[in-house]
N, CA, C and O of each residue as an XYZ file, in Angstrom:
548
protein
N     -14.911     15.453    -23.898
C     -15.378     15.084    -22.587
C     -14.185     15.032    -21.620
O     -13.198     14.348    -21.889
N     -14.277     15.738    -20.525
C     -13.182     15.717    -19.560
C     -13.494     14.726    -18.439
O     -14.647     14.565    -18.038
N     -12.463     14.075    -17.951
C     -12.610     13.107    -16.884
C     -12.223     13.789    -15.572
O     -11.154     14.391    -15.465
N     -13.093     13.687    -14.591
C     -12.810     14.258    -13.280
C     -12.668     13.105    -12.291
O     -13.581     12.298    -12.120
N     -11.532     13.048    -11.661
C     -11.295     12.020    -10.656
C     -11.659     12.572     -9.294
O     -11.504     13.766     -9.040
N     -12.133     11.721     -8.433
C     -12.484     12.118     -7.070
C     -11.212     12.138     -6.228
O     -10.496     11.139     -6.155
N     -10.931     13.269     -5.595
C      -9.732     13.442     -4.768
C     -10.154     13.425     -3.293
O     -11.030     14.185     -2.880
N      -9.531     12.562     -2.520
C      -9.872     12.369     -1.108
C      -8.796     13.010     -0.240
O      -7.606     12.742     -0.405
N      -9.232     13.860      0.688
C      -8.334     14.525      1.642
C      -7.196     15.286      0.963
O      -6.025     14.990      1.202
N      -7.531     16.263      0.118
C      -6.466     17.064     -0.491
C      -5.700     17.865      0.572
O      -6.248     18.225      1.614
N      -4.436     18.132      0.285
C      -3.605     18.919      1.201
C      -2.459     19.528      0.407
O      -2.225     19.176     -0.749
N      -1.754     20.445      1.050
C      -0.568     21.042      0.455
C       0.626     20.708      1.352
O       0.522     20.742      2.578
N       1.736     20.391      0.738
C       2.922     19.997      1.498
C       3.494     21.119      2.367
O       4.294     20.856      3.265
N       3.090     22.369      2.107
C       3.520     23.469      2.996
C       3.116     23.175      4.433
O       3.895     23.393      5.361
N       1.864     22.669      4.618
C       1.370     22.378      5.961
C       1.854     21.023      6.470
O       2.108     20.860      7.663
N       1.981     20.063      5.576
C       2.354     18.712      5.981
C       3.819     18.613      6.363
O       4.168     17.925      7.323
N       4.672     19.291      5.626
C       6.109     19.262      5.870
C       6.619     20.700      6.035
O       7.348     21.196      5.176
N       6.245     21.370      7.126
C       6.631     22.778      7.277
C       8.136     22.991      7.362
O       8.622     24.085      7.076
N       8.882     21.952      7.753
C      10.340     22.074      7.859
C      11.022     22.004      6.494
O      12.219     22.271      6.381
N      10.263     21.646      5.463
C      10.816     21.542      4.118
C      10.253     22.655      3.244
O       9.132     23.111      3.470
N      10.992     23.082      2.282
C      10.562     24.153      1.386
C       9.806     23.557      0.202
O      10.309     23.516     -0.921
N       8.566     23.088      0.483
C       7.747     22.443     -0.538
C       6.418     23.164     -0.690
O       5.942     23.801      0.250
N       5.824     23.067     -1.860
C       4.514     23.672     -2.132
C       3.814     22.829     -3.202
O       3.623     23.267     -4.337
N       3.437     21.606     -2.807
C       2.822     20.677     -3.743
C       1.391     20.374     -3.316
O       1.136     20.101     -2.143
N       0.461     20.420     -4.259
C      -0.922     20.050     -3.997
C      -1.074     18.552     -4.226
O      -0.902     18.064     -5.343
N      -1.396     17.834     -3.164
C      -1.525     16.386     -3.208
C      -2.835     15.966     -2.543
O      -3.597     16.812     -2.074
N      -3.090     14.667     -2.503
C      -4.230     14.151     -1.754
C      -3.879     12.760     -1.241
O      -2.895     12.159     -1.672
N      -4.685     12.261     -0.327
C      -4.428     10.943      0.251
C      -4.881      9.811     -0.656
O      -4.342      8.706     -0.591
N      -5.878     10.081     -1.509
C      -6.388      9.036     -2.392
C      -7.025      9.664     -3.618
O      -7.521     10.790     -3.574
N      -7.004      8.915     -4.716
C      -7.683      9.311     -5.944
C      -8.541      8.134     -6.389
O      -8.075      6.997     -6.462
N      -9.813      8.431     -6.686
C     -10.699      7.434     -7.273
C     -10.813      7.785     -8.743
O     -11.334      8.841     -9.099
N     -10.321      6.890     -9.600
C     -10.339      7.097    -11.051
C     -11.136      5.948    -11.661
O     -10.646      4.823    -11.758
N     -12.345      6.237    -12.064
C     -13.212      5.181    -12.556
C     -13.515      4.222    -11.423
O     -14.053      4.630    -10.393
N     -13.178      2.958    -11.597
C     -13.412      1.940    -10.565
C     -12.128      1.583     -9.810
O     -12.082      0.577     -9.103
N     -11.079      2.415     -9.964
C      -9.796      2.141     -9.320
C      -9.511      3.184     -8.244
O      -9.734      4.379     -8.440
N      -9.016      2.711     -7.112
C      -8.624      3.575     -5.996
C      -7.109      3.500     -5.845
O      -6.537      2.418     -5.712
N      -6.471      4.665     -5.869
C      -5.030      4.775     -5.658
C      -4.804      5.497     -4.332
O      -5.225      6.641     -4.163
N      -4.139      4.827     -3.398
C      -3.819      5.479     -2.132
C      -2.394      5.985     -2.155
O      -1.486      5.326     -2.662
N      -2.219      7.169     -1.596
C      -0.881      7.701     -1.366
C      -0.172      6.759     -0.409
O      -0.823      6.086      0.390
N       1.135      6.702     -0.475
C       1.875      5.894      0.479
C       1.481      6.288      1.898
O       1.603      7.449      2.289
N       1.010      5.314      2.660
C       0.561      5.579      4.023
C       1.681      5.312      5.004
O       2.392      4.311      4.917
N       1.817      6.231      5.935
C       2.876      6.189      6.936
C       2.244      6.185      8.326
O       1.039      6.405      8.451
N       3.026      5.942      9.361
C       2.478      5.899     10.715
C       2.217      7.302     11.273
O       2.882      7.760     12.202
N       1.246      7.950     10.684
C       0.909      9.318     11.059
C      -0.611      9.430     11.108
O      -1.307      8.903     10.240
N      -1.115     10.109     12.113
C      -2.549     10.347     12.211
C      -2.979     11.226     11.042
O      -2.397     12.287     10.819
N      -3.987     10.797     10.300
C      -4.414     11.534      9.107
C      -5.042     12.886      9.430
O      -5.049     13.783      8.588
N      -5.566     13.036     10.634
C      -6.211     14.303     11.000
C      -5.261     15.268     11.690
O      -5.253     16.460     11.384
N      -4.456     14.757     12.627
C      -3.588     15.652     13.407
C      -2.169     15.733     12.858
O      -1.408     16.626     13.230
N      -1.809     14.801     11.970
C      -0.450     14.663     11.421
C       0.579     14.256     12.478
O       1.784     14.361     12.250
N       0.099     13.793     13.630
C       0.992     13.327     14.688
C       1.600     11.983     14.290
O       0.895     11.090     13.819
N       2.906     11.849     14.481
C       3.567     10.575     14.228
C       3.192      9.588     15.324
O       3.103      9.950     16.497
N       2.972      8.335     14.928
C       2.486      7.311     15.841
C       3.534      6.207     15.956
O       4.190      5.866     14.972
N       3.690      5.650     17.152
C       4.538      4.486     17.413
C       5.986      4.699     16.956
O       6.578      3.821     16.328
N       6.542      5.849     17.269
C       7.926      6.145     16.886
C       8.854      5.085     17.486
O       8.817      4.822     18.688
N       9.687      4.482     16.631
C      10.624      3.457     17.061
C      10.040      2.057     17.155
O      10.764      1.119     17.488
N       8.754      1.888     16.872
C       8.069      0.601     17.010
C       7.526      0.150     15.653
O       6.453      0.598     15.251
N       8.240     -0.726     14.937
C       7.798     -1.117     13.601
C       6.427     -1.794     13.582
O       5.658     -1.598     12.641
N       6.113     -2.587     14.610
C       4.809     -3.252     14.663
C       3.695     -2.221     14.851
O       2.681     -2.264     14.155
N       3.886     -1.302     15.786
C       2.896     -0.240     16.005
C       2.727      0.633     14.774
O       1.618      1.062     14.460
N       3.838      0.899     14.069
C       3.759      1.700     12.852
C       2.992      0.948     11.765
O       2.188      1.554     11.055
N       3.220     -0.347     11.620
C       2.494     -1.133     10.620
C       1.002     -1.156     10.937
O       0.178     -1.096     10.024
N       0.647     -1.241     12.204
C      -0.773     -1.209     12.595
C      -1.409      0.129     12.211
O      -2.522      0.163     11.686
N      -0.701      1.229     12.474
C      -1.245      2.548     12.131
C      -1.378      2.710     10.628
O      -2.369      3.261     10.148
N      -0.398      2.239      9.885
C      -0.467      2.294      8.423
C      -1.715      1.546      7.943
O      -2.439      2.045      7.081
N      -1.971      0.360      8.491
C      -3.155     -0.400      8.087
C      -4.441      0.280      8.525
O      -5.441      0.225      7.809
N      -4.436      0.923      9.694
C      -5.614      1.710     10.109
C      -5.903      2.791      9.076
O      -7.051      2.986      8.677
N      -4.850      3.498      8.641
C      -5.019      4.565      7.649
C      -5.542      4.012      6.328
O      -6.434      4.598      5.714
N      -4.991      2.892      5.897
C      -5.427      2.289      4.634
C      -6.896      1.906      4.711
O      -7.667      2.186      3.793
N      -7.276      1.273      5.797
C      -8.680      0.870      5.964
C      -9.608      2.078      5.987
O     -10.668      2.065      5.361
N      -9.209      3.118      6.708
C     -10.015      4.338      6.787
C     -10.173      4.986      5.412
O     -11.286      5.322      5.007
N      -9.076      5.159      4.703
C      -9.128      5.822      3.398
C      -9.916      5.002      2.370
O     -10.699      5.557      1.599
N      -9.709      3.703      2.363
C     -10.488      2.881      1.434
C     -11.986      3.047      1.707
O     -12.784      3.144      0.775
N     -12.357      3.078      2.975
C     -13.761      3.299      3.337
C     -14.262      4.642      2.846
O     -15.381      4.736      2.341
N     -13.457      5.678      2.985
C     -13.859      7.011      2.515
C     -14.011      7.041      0.997
O     -14.745      7.871      0.460
N     -13.325      6.142      0.310
C     -13.403      6.064     -1.151
C     -14.546      5.170     -1.626
O     -14.865      5.150     -2.815
N     -15.164      4.431     -0.706
C     -16.219      3.504     -1.086
C     -15.713      2.098     -1.335
O     -16.410      1.289     -1.948
N     -14.506      1.794     -0.870
C     -13.917      0.476     -1.050
C     -13.625     -0.110      0.327
O     -14.073      0.420      1.344
N     -12.871     -1.206      0.352
C     -12.527     -1.860      1.608
C     -11.320     -2.773      1.376
O     -10.914     -3.012      0.239
N     -10.761     -3.273      2.473
C      -9.575     -4.125      2.384
C      -9.721     -5.293      1.403
O      -8.769     -5.568      0.672
N     -10.856     -5.992      1.346
C     -10.955     -7.128      0.413
C     -10.807     -6.747     -1.061
O     -10.620     -7.623     -1.906
N     -10.889     -5.462     -1.378
C     -10.805     -5.009     -2.769
C      -9.401     -4.538     -3.151
O      -9.202     -4.004     -4.242
N      -8.421     -4.734     -2.253
C      -7.038     -4.364     -2.563
C      -6.499     -5.308     -3.632
O      -6.666     -6.525     -3.551
N      -5.846     -4.717     -4.642
C      -5.246     -5.494     -5.730
C      -3.723     -5.509     -5.654
O      -3.096     -6.536     -5.912
N      -3.127     -4.368     -5.301
C      -1.668     -4.199     -5.342
C      -1.207     -3.495     -4.081
O      -1.801     -2.503     -3.659
N      -0.150     -4.012     -3.483
C       0.447     -3.413     -2.289
C       1.939     -3.252     -2.532
O       2.604     -4.179     -2.994
N       2.461     -2.074     -2.221
C       3.904     -1.850     -2.236
C       4.324     -1.405     -0.840
O       3.789     -0.439     -0.295
N       5.279     -2.116     -0.274
C       5.759     -1.831      1.074
C       7.188     -1.308      0.985
O       8.036     -1.890      0.308
N       7.435     -0.212      1.673
C       8.778      0.370      1.765
C       9.212      0.288      3.221
O       8.526      0.800      4.106
N      10.345     -0.353      3.470
C      10.912     -0.450      4.813
C      12.283      0.222      4.823
O      13.012      0.178      3.832
N      12.622      0.836      5.938
C      13.945      1.443      6.054
C      14.978      0.475      6.625
O      16.169      0.782      6.659
N      14.521     -0.696      7.072
C      15.435     -1.672      7.662
C      14.881     -3.070      7.407
O      13.763     -3.373      7.822
N      15.634     -3.910      6.742
C      15.189     -5.269      6.409
C      14.862     -6.072      7.666
O      14.070     -7.013      7.609
N      15.461     -5.713      8.793
C      15.198     -6.435     10.044
C      13.763     -6.254     10.534
O      13.312     -7.006     11.398
N      13.040     -5.271      9.999
C      11.637     -5.059     10.381
C      10.667     -5.833      9.491
O       9.458     -5.805      9.719
N      11.190     -6.521      8.481
C      10.319     -7.173      7.496
C       9.382     -8.197      8.127
O       8.170     -8.140      7.919
N       9.929     -9.122      8.889
C       9.101    -10.194      9.437
C       7.995     -9.645     10.334
O       6.836    -10.039     10.201
N       8.342     -8.748     11.237
C       7.354     -8.209     12.179
C       6.278     -7.386     11.471
O       5.094     -7.512     11.785
N       6.680     -6.554     10.527
C       5.688     -5.706      9.845
C       4.841     -6.517      8.872
O       3.642     -6.270      8.751
N       5.441     -7.477      8.177
C       4.675     -8.327      7.254
C       3.678     -9.198      8.015
O       2.623     -9.539      7.481
N       3.998     -9.559      9.244
C       3.047    -10.307     10.057
C       1.787     -9.471     10.286
O       0.668     -9.974     10.183
N       1.981     -8.202     10.595
C       0.830     -7.295     10.788
C       0.049     -7.157      9.489
O      -1.173     -7.307      9.477
N       0.754     -6.870      8.391
C       0.067     -6.680      7.109
C      -0.674     -7.954      6.708
O      -1.808     -7.891      6.232
N      -0.037     -9.102      6.898
C      -0.672    -10.372      6.552
C      -1.920    -10.638      7.367
O      -2.925    -11.108      6.833
N      -1.865    -10.339      8.661
C      -3.033    -10.536      9.527
C      -4.159     -9.596      9.129
O      -5.319    -10.003      9.074
N      -3.826     -8.344      8.850
C      -4.850     -7.350      8.528
C      -5.458     -7.570      7.139
O      -6.592     -7.161      6.888
N      -4.699     -8.225      6.223
C      -5.204     -8.490      4.865
C      -5.432     -9.981      4.635
O      -5.364    -10.454      3.500
N      -5.702    -10.718      5.703
C      -5.939    -12.156      5.595
C      -7.060    -12.441      4.605
O      -8.143    -11.863      4.702
N      -6.803    -13.325      3.660
C      -7.809    -13.712      2.677
C      -7.952    -12.776      1.495
O      -8.778    -13.022      0.616
N      -7.162    -11.697      1.449
C      -7.266    -10.715      0.351
C      -6.465    -11.167     -0.873
O      -6.932    -10.997     -1.999
N      -5.304    -11.724     -0.687
C      -4.434    -12.206     -1.760
C      -4.054    -11.140     -2.790
O      -4.219    -11.369     -3.989
N      -3.546     -9.973     -2.351
C      -3.093     -8.972     -3.330
C      -1.740     -9.362     -3.905
O      -1.044    -10.216     -3.354
N      -1.368     -8.725     -5.027
C       0.027     -8.814     -5.451
C       0.799     -7.889     -4.519
O       0.278     -6.857     -4.096
N       2.015     -8.244     -4.203
C       2.739     -7.601     -3.111
C       4.179     -7.372     -3.546
O       4.833     -8.291     -4.038
N       4.675     -6.157     -3.369
C       6.068     -5.842     -3.630
C       6.653     -5.206     -2.376
O       6.052     -4.305     -1.792
N       7.824     -5.677     -1.964
C       8.491     -5.114     -0.802
C       9.855     -4.567     -1.187
O      10.622     -5.214     -1.900
N      10.140     -3.381     -0.710
C      11.415     -2.724     -0.998
C      12.050     -2.247      0.295
O      11.355     -1.854      1.232
N      13.370     -2.283      0.340
C      14.098     -1.656      1.432
C      14.731     -0.395      0.857
O      15.430     -0.437     -0.156
N      14.472      0.723      1.523
C      14.928      2.019      1.037
C      15.851      2.668      2.066
O      15.858      2.286      3.236
N      16.612      3.630      1.625
C      17.546      4.319      2.511
C      16.795      5.151      3.557
O      17.189      5.193      4.723
N      15.721      5.805      3.137
C      14.975      6.653      4.060
C      13.593      6.927      3.492
O      13.341      6.750      2.300
N      12.701      7.364      4.379
C      11.381      7.851      3.984
C      11.354      9.358      4.236
O      12.370      9.930      4.633
N      10.230      9.998      4.017
C      10.169     11.464      4.089
C      10.485     12.017      5.474
O      10.942     13.154      5.592
N      10.253     11.242      6.512
C      10.595     11.642      7.877
C      11.463     10.550      8.499
O      11.178      9.366      8.323
N      12.508     10.927      9.218
C      13.438      9.919      9.749
C      12.797      8.949     10.742
O      13.290      7.832     10.895
N      11.723      9.336     11.415
C      11.093      8.454     12.404
C      10.177      7.397     11.775
O       9.740      6.471     12.459
N       9.887      7.531     10.482
C       9.042      6.546      9.801
C       9.876      5.346      9.390
O      10.907      5.495      8.735
N       9.433      4.162      9.771
C      10.120      2.917      9.454
C       9.458      2.171      8.305
O      10.078      1.305      7.688
N       8.195      2.504      8.011
C       7.417      1.794      7.002
C       6.487      2.762      6.278
O       5.957      3.705      6.866
N       6.306      2.501      4.992
C       5.315      3.209      4.180
C       4.694      2.166      3.255
O       5.389      1.300      2.725
N       3.386      2.259      3.070
C       2.679      1.280      2.247
C       1.740      2.015      1.307
O       0.930      2.833      1.744
N       1.848      1.723      0.011
C       0.840      2.263     -0.897
C       0.043      1.118     -1.496
O       0.514     -0.013     -1.611
N      -1.194      1.459     -1.875
C      -2.176      0.457     -2.241
C      -2.949      0.903     -3.473
O      -3.240      2.086     -3.648
N      -3.273     -0.055     -4.318
C      -4.236      0.143     -5.403
C      -5.365     -0.841     -5.145
O      -5.134     -2.028     -4.918
N      -6.581     -0.331     -5.182
C      -7.759     -1.164     -4.908
C      -8.821     -0.914     -5.960
O      -8.686     -0.035     -6.812
N      -9.866     -1.696     -5.885
C     -10.978     -1.626     -6.827
C     -12.229     -1.196     -6.083
O     -12.398     -1.527     -4.909
N     -13.099     -0.469     -6.745
C     -14.403     -0.168     -6.157
C     -15.335     -1.350     -6.422
O     -15.389     -1.857     -7.543
N     -16.059     -1.784     -5.410
C     -16.973     -2.927     -5.608
C     -18.140     -2.551     -6.531
O     -19.003     -3.385     -6.807
């Protein structure tokens, strides 16, 4: 018996990162059984790939949460079903402001949470990336 996972918004990195020499088949989310795995979400419009709130960590955190909420909905889940959150920041000085946004948007969810400061993300204008694991209700 083969297991088929539901892939949400598949894409190829040739189109997503045309400035890079990549050719990877990826997707924004995978539903495997009752678990939803979201790709690290960045401050980019999921439809147009336009970067949002460049230079504004609060605006970027809001867009990241918009993307997470949208994708979870497309998977049949929602914010209250988030179990695990990993946050990547390029500057520790953005932690308080971005965590305030994440905390407000996930009020009452109580996920396990890991925060990391990294040297860079895939695009230099991105200040934050968040990946999520959630459950299907």
